[in-house]
N, C-alpha and C positions, 0 to 999 in steps of 0.2 A: 245595507243598514237603513232602517227607517227612523228618521229623526222626528223630533217634536215639531209641530207647527209653530211658526214664529209668532211671538206675542201670547202664547198660551200660558196659563197659570193653573197650577194644581194638576189633578189627574186628567190625562187625555188618553182615550182608548186608541191604541195603535192598530192599524189595519191587519197586520199579519201575526198577531199574538198567538193565534191557534197553532202555528207551526212550532213554536217553542213549547207550548203546553202538550202538544202531541208527542214531541221528542222526549219530554219528561215522563209521559205516560207509557211509552213503549217498554221500558224495563219493568214496570209494574205488572205487565202481562205475564212475566215469568214468575212462577211461584216463589222461587228462591230469592229473587231480587225485589219482591214486593215489600218485604221487611228486612231489617238488618239482623239476620240470624247468626252471622259469622262472629267468631271470637276475635279474630285479628282483622285489622283494616285492609291488609294486603289481600286477604282471602275475599273480602267483599268487592274490592276493586277488580280482582281477577274474574269473579263471577259476572260483574257488569261487562267486562271486556268480552267474555265468552258469549254472553247473551247478545251483545251487540254484533259480534261476528256472525252468530247464528241468524239474527234478523237480516243482516246484509246478504248472507248467502241465500236465504229464502226469497228475498226481494229480487236478487239477480237471476235466480233459477227457480221460478215458482213450480209447484207441483201441479202438473197438467191434469191429474186425476181428480183433484179437488176443485169443485166449482167455486168461482169467486163469490165473495160475500155480497149479499144484496144490499143495495143502498138506495134510498129514495128521499127526496127532500120533503120536509114537512109542508103541509098545505097551510094556507093563511088562517084556517080555522083552528089549527093546533098551536096556538100561541101560548108559549110557556113563559110566565113571568116569575121573577125572583131568582 
């Protein structure tokens, strides 16, 4: 757990916030989990569990025929503000 720096007042950017944001974004990649379409809460919770299990299985046993997604860091010239 990452705590607040001692003596800080107000909002302080914590260093690993992206981990939490990424975890909340993963269910949104599944079409059915991106919005709450279910009539009952239990159905929505079940779909979240199923999509989480699917994500874990794909992480543990990736498809070797699919190339990994490309990723590159932004250069210093591509500064995005706002």
